[in-house]
mmCIF file of the C-alpha atoms, coordinates in Angstrom:
data_MODEL
# 
_entry.id   MODEL 
# 
loop_
_atom_site.group_PDB 
_atom_site.id 
_atom_site.type_symbol 
_atom_site.label_atom_id 
_atom_site.label_alt_id 
_atom_site.label_comp_id 
_atom_site.label_asym_id 
_atom_site.label_entity_id 
_atom_site.label_seq_id 
_atom_site.pdbx_PDB_ins_code 
_atom_site.Cartn_x 
_atom_site.Cartn_y 
_atom_site.Cartn_z 
_atom_site.occupancy 
_atom_site.B_iso_or_equiv 
_atom_site.pdbx_formal_charge 
_atom_site.auth_seq_id 
_atom_site.auth_comp_id 
_atom_site.auth_asym_id 
_atom_site.auth_atom_id 
_atom_site.pdbx_PDB_model_num 
ATOM 1   C CA . MET A 1 1   ? 14.763 4.013   24.160  1.00 0.00 ? 1   MET A CA 1 
ATOM 2   C CA . ARG A 1 2   ? 18.559 3.979   23.735  1.00 0.00 ? 2   ARG A CA 1 
ATOM 3   C CA . VAL A 1 3   ? 19.825 1.196   21.477  1.00 0.00 ? 3   VAL A CA 1 
ATOM 4   C CA . VAL A 1 4   ? 23.279 -0.057  20.539  1.00 0.00 ? 4   VAL A CA 1 
ATOM 5   C CA . SER A 1 5   ? 23.476 -2.410  17.567  1.00 0.00 ? 5   SER A CA 1 
ATOM 6   C CA . LEU A 1 6   ? 26.260 -4.931  17.043  1.00 0.00 ? 6   LEU A CA 1 
ATOM 7   C CA . VAL A 1 7   ? 24.779 -6.167  13.750  1.00 0.00 ? 7   VAL A CA 1 
ATOM 8   C CA . PRO A 1 8   ? 24.988 -4.132  10.504  1.00 0.00 ? 8   PRO A CA 1 
ATOM 9   C CA . SER A 1 9   ? 21.677 -5.488  9.185   1.00 0.00 ? 9   SER A CA 1 
ATOM 10  C CA . LEU A 1 10  ? 19.872 -4.537  12.370  1.00 0.00 ? 10  LEU A CA 1 
ATOM 11  C CA . THR A 1 11  ? 21.553 -1.139  12.508  1.00 0.00 ? 11  THR A CA 1 
ATOM 12  C CA . GLU A 1 12  ? 20.125 -0.247  9.107   1.00 0.00 ? 12  GLU A CA 1 
ATOM 13  C CA . SER A 1 13  ? 16.710 -1.639  10.011  1.00 0.00 ? 13  SER A CA 1 
ATOM 14  C CA . VAL A 1 14  ? 16.407 0.291   13.279  1.00 0.00 ? 14  VAL A CA 1 
ATOM 15  C CA . ALA A 1 15  ? 17.831 3.525   11.848  1.00 0.00 ? 15  ALA A CA 1 
ATOM 16  C CA . ARG A 1 16  ? 15.267 3.454   9.069   1.00 0.00 ? 16  ARG A CA 1 
ATOM 17  C CA . THR A 1 17  ? 12.318 2.531   11.283  1.00 0.00 ? 17  THR A CA 1 
ATOM 18  C CA . VAL A 1 18  ? 12.905 4.192   14.646  1.00 0.00 ? 18  VAL A CA 1 
ATOM 19  C CA . PRO A 1 19  ? 14.977 7.329   13.927  1.00 0.00 ? 19  PRO A CA 1 
ATOM 20  C CA . GLY A 1 20  ? 16.859 8.529   16.979  1.00 0.00 ? 20  GLY A CA 1 
ATOM 21  C CA . ALA A 1 21  ? 16.771 5.238   18.876  1.00 0.00 ? 21  ALA A CA 1 
ATOM 22  C CA . LEU A 1 22  ? 20.326 4.240   17.976  1.00 0.00 ? 22  LEU A CA 1 
ATOM 23  C CA . VAL A 1 23  ? 23.106 5.689   20.116  1.00 0.00 ? 23  VAL A CA 1 
ATOM 24  C CA . GLY A 1 24  ? 25.878 3.282   19.069  1.00 0.00 ? 24  GLY A CA 1 
ATOM 25  C CA . ALA A 1 25  ? 26.839 0.888   16.289  1.00 0.00 ? 25  ALA A CA 1 
ATOM 26  C CA . THR A 1 26  ? 29.854 -1.055  15.067  1.00 0.00 ? 26  THR A CA 1 
ATOM 27  C CA . ASP A 1 27  ? 32.499 0.230   12.675  1.00 0.00 ? 27  ASP A CA 1 
ATOM 28  C CA . TRP A 1 28  ? 31.039 -2.185  10.082  1.00 0.00 ? 28  TRP A CA 1 
ATOM 29  C CA . CYS A 1 29  ? 27.583 -0.595  10.224  1.00 0.00 ? 29  CYS A CA 1 
ATOM 30  C CA . THR A 1 30  ? 27.828 1.275   6.917   1.00 0.00 ? 30  THR A CA 1 
ATOM 31  C CA . HIS A 1 31  ? 24.109 1.770   6.243   1.00 0.00 ? 31  HIS A CA 1 
ATOM 32  C CA . PRO A 1 32  ? 22.308 4.054   6.191   1.00 0.00 ? 32  PRO A CA 1 
ATOM 33  C CA . ALA A 1 33  ? 24.981 6.365   4.842   1.00 0.00 ? 33  ALA A CA 1 
ATOM 34  C CA . GLY A 1 34  ? 25.815 9.232   7.133   1.00 0.00 ? 34  GLY A CA 1 
ATOM 35  C CA . LEU A 1 35  ? 24.588 7.553   10.307  1.00 0.00 ? 35  LEU A CA 1 
ATOM 36  C CA . GLU A 1 36  ? 25.878 9.649   13.189  1.00 0.00 ? 36  GLU A CA 1 
ATOM 37  C CA . VAL A 1 37  ? 26.170 7.489   16.291  1.00 0.00 ? 37  VAL A CA 1 
ATOM 38  C CA . ALA A 1 38  ? 29.013 6.454   18.577  1.00 0.00 ? 38  ALA A CA 1 
ATOM 39  C CA . ARG A 1 39  ? 31.207 3.757   17.050  1.00 0.00 ? 39  ARG A CA 1 
ATOM 40  C CA . ILE A 1 40  ? 32.028 0.942   19.426  1.00 0.00 ? 40  ILE A CA 1 
ATOM 41  C CA . GLY A 1 41  ? 34.464 -1.295  17.514  1.00 0.00 ? 41  GLY A CA 1 
ATOM 42  C CA . GLY A 1 42  ? 33.820 -4.384  15.408  1.00 0.00 ? 42  GLY A CA 1 
ATOM 43  C CA . THR A 1 43  ? 31.226 -7.125  15.562  1.00 0.00 ? 43  THR A CA 1 
ATOM 44  C CA . LYS A 1 44  ? 33.786 -9.571  16.958  1.00 0.00 ? 44  LYS A CA 1 
ATOM 45  C CA . ASN A 1 45  ? 35.678 -7.111  19.183  1.00 0.00 ? 45  ASN A CA 1 
ATOM 46  C CA . PRO A 1 46  ? 33.267 -4.474  20.508  1.00 0.00 ? 46  PRO A CA 1 
ATOM 47  C CA . ASP A 1 47  ? 34.461 -2.071  23.191  1.00 0.00 ? 47  ASP A CA 1 
ATOM 48  C CA . VAL A 1 48  ? 32.301 -3.274  26.074  1.00 0.00 ? 48  VAL A CA 1 
ATOM 49  C CA . GLU A 1 49  ? 33.231 -0.392  28.372  1.00 0.00 ? 49  GLU A CA 1 
ATOM 50  C CA . ARG A 1 50  ? 32.351 2.162   25.688  1.00 0.00 ? 50  ARG A CA 1 
ATOM 51  C CA . ILE A 1 51  ? 28.997 0.481   25.154  1.00 0.00 ? 51  ILE A CA 1 
ATOM 52  C CA . LEU A 1 52  ? 28.235 0.529   28.859  1.00 0.00 ? 52  LEU A CA 1 
ATOM 53  C CA . ALA A 1 53  ? 29.194 4.194   29.029  1.00 0.00 ? 53  ALA A CA 1 
ATOM 54  C CA . LEU A 1 54  ? 26.473 4.932   26.453  1.00 0.00 ? 54  LEU A CA 1 
ATOM 55  C CA . ALA A 1 55  ? 23.925 3.612   28.987  1.00 0.00 ? 55  ALA A CA 1 
ATOM 56  C CA . PRO A 1 56  ? 21.794 1.750   26.424  1.00 0.00 ? 56  PRO A CA 1 
ATOM 57  C CA . ASP A 1 57  ? 18.425 0.284   27.289  1.00 0.00 ? 57  ASP A CA 1 
ATOM 58  C CA . LEU A 1 58  ? 19.033 -2.489  24.778  1.00 0.00 ? 58  LEU A CA 1 
ATOM 59  C CA . VAL A 1 59  ? 21.907 -4.022  22.812  1.00 0.00 ? 59  VAL A CA 1 
ATOM 60  C CA . LEU A 1 60  ? 21.076 -5.876  19.589  1.00 0.00 ? 60  LEU A CA 1 
ATOM 61  C CA . ALA A 1 61  ? 23.193 -8.909  18.718  1.00 0.00 ? 61  ALA A CA 1 
ATOM 62  C CA . ASN A 1 62  ? 23.208 -12.034 16.569  1.00 0.00 ? 62  ASN A CA 1 
ATOM 63  C CA . GLU A 1 63  ? 24.195 -15.558 17.538  1.00 0.00 ? 63  GLU A CA 1 
ATOM 64  C CA . GLU A 1 64  ? 26.470 -15.873 14.506  1.00 0.00 ? 64  GLU A CA 1 
ATOM 65  C CA . GLU A 1 65  ? 28.009 -12.420 14.224  1.00 0.00 ? 65  GLU A CA 1 
ATOM 66  C CA . ASN A 1 66  ? 28.806 -11.690 17.868  1.00 0.00 ? 66  ASN A CA 1 
ATOM 67  C CA . ARG A 1 67  ? 30.812 -13.524 20.526  1.00 0.00 ? 67  ARG A CA 1 
ATOM 68  C CA . ALA A 1 68  ? 29.154 -14.931 23.633  1.00 0.00 ? 68  ALA A CA 1 
ATOM 69  C CA . PRO A 1 69  ? 31.835 -13.572 26.051  1.00 0.00 ? 69  PRO A CA 1 
ATOM 70  C CA . ASP A 1 70  ? 31.158 -10.001 24.886  1.00 0.00 ? 70  ASP A CA 1 
ATOM 71  C CA . LEU A 1 71  ? 27.423 -10.431 25.307  1.00 0.00 ? 71  LEU A CA 1 
ATOM 72  C CA . ASP A 1 72  ? 27.905 -11.979 28.740  1.00 0.00 ? 72  ASP A CA 1 
ATOM 73  C CA . ALA A 1 73  ? 30.056 -8.996  29.756  1.00 0.00 ? 73  ALA A CA 1 
ATOM 74  C CA . LEU A 1 74  ? 27.326 -6.601  28.661  1.00 0.00 ? 74  LEU A CA 1 
ATOM 75  C CA . ARG A 1 75  ? 24.709 -8.506  30.655  1.00 0.00 ? 75  ARG A CA 1 
ATOM 76  C CA . ALA A 1 76  ? 27.024 -8.492  33.663  1.00 0.00 ? 76  ALA A CA 1 
ATOM 77  C CA . GLY A 1 77  ? 27.150 -4.707  33.279  1.00 0.00 ? 77  GLY A CA 1 
ATOM 78  C CA . GLY A 1 78  ? 23.374 -4.564  33.654  1.00 0.00 ? 78  GLY A CA 1 
ATOM 79  C CA . VAL A 1 79  ? 22.412 -4.193  29.985  1.00 0.00 ? 79  VAL A CA 1 
ATOM 80  C CA . GLU A 1 80  ? 19.615 -6.113  28.291  1.00 0.00 ? 80  GLU A CA 1 
ATOM 81  C CA . VAL A 1 81  ? 20.876 -7.981  25.206  1.00 0.00 ? 81  VAL A CA 1 
ATOM 82  C CA . LEU A 1 82  ? 18.523 -9.198  22.492  1.00 0.00 ? 82  LEU A CA 1 
ATOM 83  C CA . VAL A 1 83  ? 20.167 -11.999 20.508  1.00 0.00 ? 83  VAL A CA 1 
ATOM 84  C CA . THR A 1 84  ? 18.718 -12.846 17.116  1.00 0.00 ? 84  THR A CA 1 
ATOM 85  C CA . GLU A 1 85  ? 18.975 -16.071 15.131  1.00 0.00 ? 85  GLU A CA 1 
ATOM 86  C CA . VAL A 1 86  ? 18.499 -15.703 11.379  1.00 0.00 ? 86  VAL A CA 1 
ATOM 87  C CA . ARG A 1 87  ? 19.172 -18.762 9.243   1.00 0.00 ? 87  ARG A CA 1 
ATOM 88  C CA . THR A 1 88  ? 16.251 -18.530 6.818   1.00 0.00 ? 88  THR A CA 1 
ATOM 89  C CA . VAL A 1 89  ? 14.294 -15.805 5.058   1.00 0.00 ? 89  VAL A CA 1 
ATOM 90  C CA . ALA A 1 90  ? 11.243 -16.646 7.161   1.00 0.00 ? 90  ALA A CA 1 
ATOM 91  C CA . GLN A 1 91  ? 13.289 -16.246 10.344  1.00 0.00 ? 91  GLN A CA 1 
ATOM 92  C CA . ALA A 1 92  ? 14.516 -12.875 9.103   1.00 0.00 ? 92  ALA A CA 1 
ATOM 93  C CA . PHE A 1 93  ? 10.973 -11.518 8.994   1.00 0.00 ? 93  PHE A CA 1 
ATOM 94  C CA . THR A 1 94  ? 10.136 -12.935 12.427  1.00 0.00 ? 94  THR A CA 1 
ATOM 95  C CA . GLU A 1 95  ? 13.297 -11.603 14.049  1.00 0.00 ? 95  GLU A CA 1 
ATOM 96  C CA . LEU A 1 96  ? 13.067 -8.197  12.408  1.00 0.00 ? 96  LEU A CA 1 
ATOM 97  C CA . THR A 1 97  ? 9.553  -7.805  13.758  1.00 0.00 ? 97  THR A CA 1 
ATOM 98  C CA . ARG A 1 98  ? 10.779 -8.781  17.240  1.00 0.00 ? 98  ARG A CA 1 
ATOM 99  C CA . VAL A 1 99  ? 13.732 -6.376  17.094  1.00 0.00 ? 99  VAL A CA 1 
ATOM 100 C CA . LEU A 1 100 ? 11.777 -3.401  15.820  1.00 0.00 ? 100 LEU A CA 1 
ATOM 101 C CA . THR A 1 101 ? 9.017  -3.920  18.375  1.00 0.00 ? 101 THR A CA 1 
ATOM 102 C CA . ALA A 1 102 ? 11.637 -4.059  21.150  1.00 0.00 ? 102 ALA A CA 1 
ATOM 103 C CA . CYS A 1 103 ? 13.110 -0.803  19.847  1.00 0.00 ? 103 CYS A CA 1 
ATOM 104 C CA . GLY A 1 104 ? 9.780  0.998   20.060  1.00 0.00 ? 104 GLY A CA 1 
ATOM 105 C CA . ALA A 1 105 ? 8.333  0.706   16.547  1.00 0.00 ? 105 ALA A CA 1 
ATOM 106 C CA . PRO A 1 106 ? 4.549  1.033   16.875  1.00 0.00 ? 106 PRO A CA 1 
ATOM 107 C CA . SER A 1 107 ? 3.890  -1.260  13.917  1.00 0.00 ? 107 SER A CA 1 
ATOM 108 C CA . ARG A 1 108 ? 5.671  -3.160  11.148  1.00 0.00 ? 108 ARG A CA 1 
ATOM 109 C CA . PRO A 1 109 ? 7.243  -0.640  8.757   1.00 0.00 ? 109 PRO A CA 1 
ATOM 110 C CA . ARG A 1 110 ? 6.216  -0.475  5.128   1.00 0.00 ? 110 ARG A CA 1 
ATOM 111 C CA . TRP A 1 111 ? 9.677  -1.557  3.925   1.00 0.00 ? 111 TRP A CA 1 
ATOM 112 C CA . LEU A 1 112 ? 9.326  -4.806  5.850   1.00 0.00 ? 112 LEU A CA 1 
ATOM 113 C CA . GLU A 1 113 ? 5.917  -5.483  4.322   1.00 0.00 ? 113 GLU A CA 1 
ATOM 114 C CA . THR A 1 114 ? 7.307  -4.722  0.857   1.00 0.00 ? 114 THR A CA 1 
ATOM 115 C CA . ALA A 1 115 ? 10.147 -7.183  1.448   1.00 0.00 ? 115 ALA A CA 1 
ATOM 116 C CA . ARG A 1 116 ? 7.747  -9.866  2.637   1.00 0.00 ? 116 ARG A CA 1 
ATOM 117 C CA . GLU A 1 117 ? 5.600  -9.352  -0.453  1.00 0.00 ? 117 GLU A CA 1 
ATOM 118 C CA . ALA A 1 118 ? 8.654  -9.542  -2.749  1.00 0.00 ? 118 ALA A CA 1 
ATOM 119 C CA . TRP A 1 119 ? 9.690  -12.914 -1.362  1.00 0.00 ? 119 TRP A CA 1 
ATOM 120 C CA . SER A 1 120 ? 6.138  -14.264 -1.244  1.00 0.00 ? 120 SER A CA 1 
ATOM 121 C CA . ALA A 1 121 ? 5.616  -13.387 -4.909  1.00 0.00 ? 121 ALA A CA 1 
ATOM 122 C CA . LEU A 1 122 ? 8.638  -15.366 -6.126  1.00 0.00 ? 122 LEU A CA 1 
ATOM 123 C CA . PRO A 1 123 ? 7.598  -17.916 -8.757  1.00 0.00 ? 123 PRO A CA 1 
ATOM 124 C CA . VAL A 1 124 ? 8.715  -21.519 -8.444  1.00 0.00 ? 124 VAL A CA 1 
ATOM 125 C CA . PRO A 1 125 ? 11.980 -21.755 -10.428 1.00 0.00 ? 125 PRO A CA 1 
ATOM 126 C CA . GLU A 1 126 ? 11.536 -23.569 -13.740 1.00 0.00 ? 126 GLU A CA 1 
ATOM 127 C CA . ARG A 1 127 ? 14.900 -25.258 -13.299 1.00 0.00 ? 127 ARG A CA 1 
ATOM 128 C CA . ARG A 1 128 ? 17.449 -25.349 -10.547 1.00 0.00 ? 128 ARG A CA 1 
ATOM 129 C CA . ALA A 1 129 ? 21.160 -24.651 -10.678 1.00 0.00 ? 129 ALA A CA 1 
ATOM 130 C CA . THR A 1 130 ? 24.083 -25.704 -8.505  1.00 0.00 ? 130 THR A CA 1 
ATOM 131 C CA . ALA A 1 131 ? 26.601 -23.303 -6.991  1.00 0.00 ? 131 ALA A CA 1 
ATOM 132 C CA . VAL A 1 132 ? 29.573 -22.921 -4.740  1.00 0.00 ? 132 VAL A CA 1 
ATOM 133 C CA . VAL A 1 133 ? 29.575 -19.725 -2.705  1.00 0.00 ? 133 VAL A CA 1 
ATOM 134 C CA . PRO A 1 134 ? 32.975 -18.553 -1.438  1.00 0.00 ? 134 PRO A CA 1 
ATOM 135 C CA . VAL A 1 135 ? 32.773 -16.077 1.442   1.00 0.00 ? 135 VAL A CA 1 
ATOM 136 C CA . TRP A 1 136 ? 36.535 -15.807 2.007   1.00 0.00 ? 136 TRP A CA 1 
ATOM 137 C CA . ARG A 1 137 ? 39.853 -16.621 0.419   1.00 0.00 ? 137 ARG A CA 1 
ATOM 138 C CA . ARG A 1 138 ? 43.286 -17.158 1.949   1.00 0.00 ? 138 ARG A CA 1 
ATOM 139 C CA . PRO A 1 139 ? 42.009 -19.668 2.997   1.00 0.00 ? 139 PRO A CA 1 
ATOM 140 C CA . TRP A 1 140 ? 39.029 -20.389 0.798   1.00 0.00 ? 140 TRP A CA 1 
ATOM 141 C CA . MET A 1 141 ? 35.804 -20.717 2.781   1.00 0.00 ? 141 MET A CA 1 
ATOM 142 C CA . VAL A 1 142 ? 32.315 -21.348 1.440   1.00 0.00 ? 142 VAL A CA 1 
ATOM 143 C CA . LEU A 1 143 ? 28.717 -21.426 2.570   1.00 0.00 ? 143 LEU A CA 1 
ATOM 144 C CA . GLY A 1 144 ? 27.974 -24.685 4.358   1.00 0.00 ? 144 GLY A CA 1 
ATOM 145 C CA . ARG A 1 145 ? 24.930 -25.902 6.223   1.00 0.00 ? 145 ARG A CA 1 
ATOM 146 C CA . ASP A 1 146 ? 22.106 -23.912 7.735   1.00 0.00 ? 146 ASP A CA 1 
ATOM 147 C CA . THR A 1 147 ? 22.835 -20.351 6.575   1.00 0.00 ? 147 THR A CA 1 
ATOM 148 C CA . PHE A 1 148 ? 20.613 -17.406 5.731   1.00 0.00 ? 148 PHE A CA 1 
ATOM 149 C CA . ALA A 1 149 ? 22.440 -16.830 2.437   1.00 0.00 ? 149 ALA A CA 1 
ATOM 150 C CA . GLY A 1 150 ? 21.955 -20.479 1.524   1.00 0.00 ? 150 GLY A CA 1 
ATOM 151 C CA . ASP A 1 151 ? 18.203 -20.168 2.034   1.00 0.00 ? 151 ASP A CA 1 
ATOM 152 C CA . VAL A 1 152 ? 18.132 -16.960 -0.023  1.00 0.00 ? 152 VAL A CA 1 
ATOM 153 C CA . LEU A 1 153 ? 19.780 -18.763 -2.938  1.00 0.00 ? 153 LEU A CA 1 
ATOM 154 C CA . ALA A 1 154 ? 17.594 -21.856 -2.573  1.00 0.00 ? 154 ALA A CA 1 
ATOM 155 C CA . ARG A 1 155 ? 14.472 -19.716 -2.920  1.00 0.00 ? 155 ARG A CA 1 
ATOM 156 C CA . LEU A 1 156 ? 15.939 -18.338 -6.151  1.00 0.00 ? 156 LEU A CA 1 
ATOM 157 C CA . GLY A 1 157 ? 16.477 -21.830 -7.546  1.00 0.00 ? 157 GLY A CA 1 
ATOM 158 C CA . VAL A 1 158 ? 20.171 -22.167 -6.691  1.00 0.00 ? 158 VAL A CA 1 
ATOM 159 C CA . ASP A 1 159 ? 21.359 -25.076 -4.558  1.00 0.00 ? 159 ASP A CA 1 
ATOM 160 C CA . HIS A 1 160 ? 24.843 -24.644 -3.138  1.00 0.00 ? 160 HIS A CA 1 
ATOM 161 C CA . LEU A 1 161 ? 26.881 -27.818 -3.088  1.00 0.00 ? 161 LEU A CA 1 
ATOM 162 C CA . TYR A 1 162 ? 28.070 -27.651 0.517   1.00 0.00 ? 162 TYR A CA 1 
ATOM 163 C CA . ALA A 1 163 ? 24.638 -27.267 2.097   1.00 0.00 ? 163 ALA A CA 1 
ATOM 164 C CA . GLY A 1 164 ? 25.037 -30.689 3.695   1.00 0.00 ? 164 GLY A CA 1 
ATOM 165 C CA . HIS A 1 165 ? 28.478 -30.043 5.160   1.00 0.00 ? 165 HIS A CA 1 
ATOM 166 C CA . THR A 1 166 ? 28.916 -30.522 8.901   1.00 0.00 ? 166 THR A CA 1 
ATOM 167 C CA . GLU A 1 167 ? 30.247 -26.961 9.242   1.00 0.00 ? 167 GLU A CA 1 
ATOM 168 C CA . ARG A 1 168 ? 28.415 -23.742 8.474   1.00 0.00 ? 168 ARG A CA 1 
ATOM 169 C CA . TYR A 1 169 ? 31.438 -22.128 6.791   1.00 0.00 ? 169 TYR A CA 1 
ATOM 170 C CA . PRO A 1 170 ? 33.865 -24.905 5.872   1.00 0.00 ? 170 PRO A CA 1 
ATOM 171 C CA . LYS A 1 171 ? 37.368 -24.329 4.558   1.00 0.00 ? 171 LYS A CA 1 
ATOM 172 C CA . VAL A 1 172 ? 37.608 -25.984 1.145   1.00 0.00 ? 172 VAL A CA 1 
ATOM 173 C CA . PRO A 1 173 ? 40.659 -25.970 -1.159  1.00 0.00 ? 173 PRO A CA 1 
ATOM 174 C CA . VAL A 1 174 ? 39.978 -24.044 -4.342  1.00 0.00 ? 174 VAL A CA 1 
ATOM 175 C CA . GLU A 1 175 ? 40.979 -27.114 -6.357  1.00 0.00 ? 175 GLU A CA 1 
ATOM 176 C CA . GLU A 1 176 ? 38.078 -29.007 -4.800  1.00 0.00 ? 176 GLU A CA 1 
ATOM 177 C CA . LEU A 1 177 ? 35.700 -26.132 -5.561  1.00 0.00 ? 177 LEU A CA 1 
ATOM 178 C CA . ARG A 1 178 ? 36.726 -26.196 -9.222  1.00 0.00 ? 178 ARG A CA 1 
ATOM 179 C CA . ALA A 1 179 ? 36.423 -29.975 -9.380  1.00 0.00 ? 179 ALA A CA 1 
ATOM 180 C CA . ALA A 1 180 ? 32.845 -29.804 -8.051  1.00 0.00 ? 180 ALA A CA 1 
ATOM 181 C CA . ARG A 1 181 ? 31.844 -28.256 -11.420 1.00 0.00 ? 181 ARG A CA 1 
ATOM 182 C CA . PRO A 1 182 ? 28.939 -26.105 -10.197 1.00 0.00 ? 182 PRO A CA 1 
ATOM 183 C CA . ASP A 1 183 ? 26.692 -24.349 -12.688 1.00 0.00 ? 183 ASP A CA 1 
ATOM 184 C CA . VAL A 1 184 ? 27.791 -21.017 -11.196 1.00 0.00 ? 184 VAL A CA 1 
ATOM 185 C CA . VAL A 1 185 ? 30.267 -19.642 -8.660  1.00 0.00 ? 185 VAL A CA 1 
ATOM 186 C CA . VAL A 1 186 ? 28.584 -16.956 -6.540  1.00 0.00 ? 186 VAL A CA 1 
ATOM 187 C CA . LEU A 1 187 ? 31.047 -14.283 -5.366  1.00 0.00 ? 187 LEU A CA 1 
ATOM 188 C CA . PRO A 1 188 ? 29.592 -11.710 -2.939  1.00 0.00 ? 188 PRO A CA 1 
ATOM 189 C CA . ASP A 1 189 ? 31.413 -8.472  -2.116  1.00 0.00 ? 189 ASP A CA 1 
ATOM 190 C CA . GLU A 1 190 ? 31.281 -9.192  1.610   1.00 0.00 ? 190 GLU A CA 1 
ATOM 191 C CA . PRO A 1 191 ? 32.523 -10.360 4.031   1.00 0.00 ? 191 PRO A CA 1 
ATOM 192 C CA . TYR A 1 192 ? 35.410 -10.795 1.582   1.00 0.00 ? 192 TYR A CA 1 
ATOM 193 C CA . ARG A 1 193 ? 35.279 -8.181  -1.154  1.00 0.00 ? 193 ARG A CA 1 
ATOM 194 C CA . PHE A 1 194 ? 35.346 -10.270 -4.313  1.00 0.00 ? 194 PHE A CA 1 
ATOM 195 C CA . THR A 1 195 ? 35.680 -8.128  -7.432  1.00 0.00 ? 195 THR A CA 1 
ATOM 196 C CA . ALA A 1 196 ? 36.073 -8.699  -11.160 1.00 0.00 ? 196 ALA A CA 1 
ATOM 197 C CA . ASP A 1 197 ? 39.843 -8.723  -10.597 1.00 0.00 ? 197 ASP A CA 1 
ATOM 198 C CA . ASP A 1 198 ? 39.866 -10.813 -7.423  1.00 0.00 ? 198 ASP A CA 1 
ATOM 199 C CA . GLY A 1 199 ? 37.935 -14.065 -7.466  1.00 0.00 ? 199 GLY A CA 1 
ATOM 200 C CA . PRO A 1 200 ? 36.814 -15.037 -10.966 1.00 0.00 ? 200 PRO A CA 1 
ATOM 201 C CA . GLU A 1 201 ? 40.405 -15.722 -12.028 1.00 0.00 ? 201 GLU A CA 1 
ATOM 202 C CA . ALA A 1 202 ? 40.405 -18.715 -9.650  1.00 0.00 ? 202 ALA A CA 1 
ATOM 203 C CA . PHE A 1 203 ? 37.571 -20.286 -11.683 1.00 0.00 ? 203 PHE A CA 1 
ATOM 204 C CA . PRO A 1 204 ? 38.639 -19.647 -15.290 1.00 0.00 ? 204 PRO A CA 1 
ATOM 205 C CA . ASP A 1 205 ? 36.273 -22.137 -16.926 1.00 0.00 ? 205 ASP A CA 1 
ATOM 206 C CA . LEU A 1 206 ? 33.213 -21.622 -14.725 1.00 0.00 ? 206 LEU A CA 1 
ATOM 207 C CA . PRO A 1 207 ? 30.490 -18.930 -14.826 1.00 0.00 ? 207 PRO A CA 1 
ATOM 208 C CA . CYS A 1 208 ? 30.952 -16.467 -11.974 1.00 0.00 ? 208 CYS A CA 1 
ATOM 209 C CA . ALA A 1 209 ? 28.279 -14.158 -10.556 1.00 0.00 ? 209 ALA A CA 1 
ATOM 210 C CA . LEU A 1 210 ? 29.540 -11.121 -8.667  1.00 0.00 ? 210 LEU A CA 1 
ATOM 211 C CA . VAL A 1 211 ? 26.703 -10.195 -6.318  1.00 0.00 ? 211 VAL A CA 1 
ATOM 212 C CA . ASP A 1 212 ? 25.860 -7.505  -3.778  1.00 0.00 ? 212 ASP A CA 1 
ATOM 213 C CA . GLY A 1 213 ? 26.713 -8.951  -0.374  1.00 0.00 ? 213 GLY A CA 1 
ATOM 214 C CA . ARG A 1 214 ? 23.973 -6.935  1.298   1.00 0.00 ? 214 ARG A CA 1 
ATOM 215 C CA . CYS A 1 215 ? 21.359 -8.626  -0.883  1.00 0.00 ? 215 CYS A CA 1 
ATOM 216 C CA . LEU A 1 216 ? 22.784 -12.054 -0.113  1.00 0.00 ? 216 LEU A CA 1 
ATOM 217 C CA . THR A 1 217 ? 23.631 -11.844 3.589   1.00 0.00 ? 217 THR A CA 1 
ATOM 218 C CA . TRP A 1 218 ? 21.870 -8.827  5.159   1.00 0.00 ? 218 TRP A CA 1 
ATOM 219 C CA . TYR A 1 219 ? 18.379 -9.080  6.611   1.00 0.00 ? 219 TYR A CA 1 
ATOM 220 C CA . GLY A 1 220 ? 16.975 -5.575  6.552   1.00 0.00 ? 220 GLY A CA 1 
ATOM 221 C CA . PRO A 1 221 ? 15.674 -3.070  3.993   1.00 0.00 ? 221 PRO A CA 1 
ATOM 222 C CA . SER A 1 222 ? 17.835 -4.713  1.302   1.00 0.00 ? 222 SER A CA 1 
ATOM 223 C CA . LEU A 1 223 ? 15.536 -7.748  1.508   1.00 0.00 ? 223 LEU A CA 1 
ATOM 224 C CA . ALA A 1 224 ? 13.016 -5.923  -0.681  1.00 0.00 ? 224 ALA A CA 1 
ATOM 225 C CA . GLU A 1 225 ? 15.409 -5.635  -3.634  1.00 0.00 ? 225 GLU A CA 1 
ATOM 226 C CA . ALA A 1 226 ? 17.318 -8.878  -3.090  1.00 0.00 ? 226 ALA A CA 1 
ATOM 227 C CA . PRO A 1 227 ? 15.165 -11.211 -5.246  1.00 0.00 ? 227 PRO A CA 1 
ATOM 228 C CA . ARG A 1 228 ? 15.348 -8.919  -8.264  1.00 0.00 ? 228 ARG A CA 1 
ATOM 229 C CA . LEU A 1 229 ? 19.022 -7.959  -8.001  1.00 0.00 ? 229 LEU A CA 1 
ATOM 230 C CA . LEU A 1 230 ? 20.340 -11.405 -7.138  1.00 0.00 ? 230 LEU A CA 1 
ATOM 231 C CA . GLY A 1 231 ? 18.166 -13.045 -9.760  1.00 0.00 ? 231 GLY A CA 1 
ATOM 232 C CA . ALA A 1 232 ? 19.465 -10.702 -12.450 1.00 0.00 ? 232 ALA A CA 1 
ATOM 233 C CA . ALA A 1 233 ? 23.103 -11.291 -11.468 1.00 0.00 ? 233 ALA A CA 1 
ATOM 234 C CA . LEU A 1 234 ? 22.686 -15.055 -11.459 1.00 0.00 ? 234 LEU A CA 1 
ATOM 235 C CA . ARG A 1 235 ? 20.941 -15.095 -14.838 1.00 0.00 ? 235 ARG A CA 1 
ATOM 236 C CA . ALA A 1 236 ? 23.575 -12.852 -16.410 1.00 0.00 ? 236 ALA A CA 1 
ATOM 237 C CA . ALA A 1 237 ? 26.412 -15.073 -15.206 1.00 0.00 ? 237 ALA A CA 1 
ATOM 238 C CA . ARG A 1 238 ? 24.905 -18.191 -16.760 1.00 0.00 ? 238 ARG A CA 1 
ATOM 239 C CA . ARG A 1 239 ? 24.203 -16.781 -20.213 1.00 0.00 ? 239 ARG A CA 1 
# 
């Protein structure tokens, strides 16, 4: 089996579970560290000809991260494309099982079972908090409706205020975000790299939680640690 992955989460999952299956991945596929495969461009601008030259049996994609014209071009070149949809934690487990089976895994890996157990063992939150979750600035964009990260936070007792927006990643002026007065502003380090010096200063009178973007937005081995790490970051910000 020769696999090219256009999704960082899936790259990490396949590399950890089916060593040797991956022959190509995007420039944004940073995990596992030291992965030695052909690099085929970005998630939004993959080099289709380079992918075809790798002669993969399967290309892994995601309906949110990758563009339909690129996937259509790969299919036209005779390559099978598996497109995932992951908008909830439950979907993540279903789709990961589907992907890994397609890549030749004989059974569900232990890391996936550990992740499932970690999320199943979450207690019901004693009280809920509200949040805004910027994912970009210049312009400011936040989590909107129907997102995986939104479901992750909801399971941890955090309801983001734009969950009912008509768009999945709406552009919202920072003044409106401040005026919403959430209990916490959640600032992940990807896709925009919010840091202690870039992000919190826009919300001077609100608690800000700087969180690991992999725990919030990736569906892969990081799922196992996400409840603990995100929970700790959120609690620390609100003290």
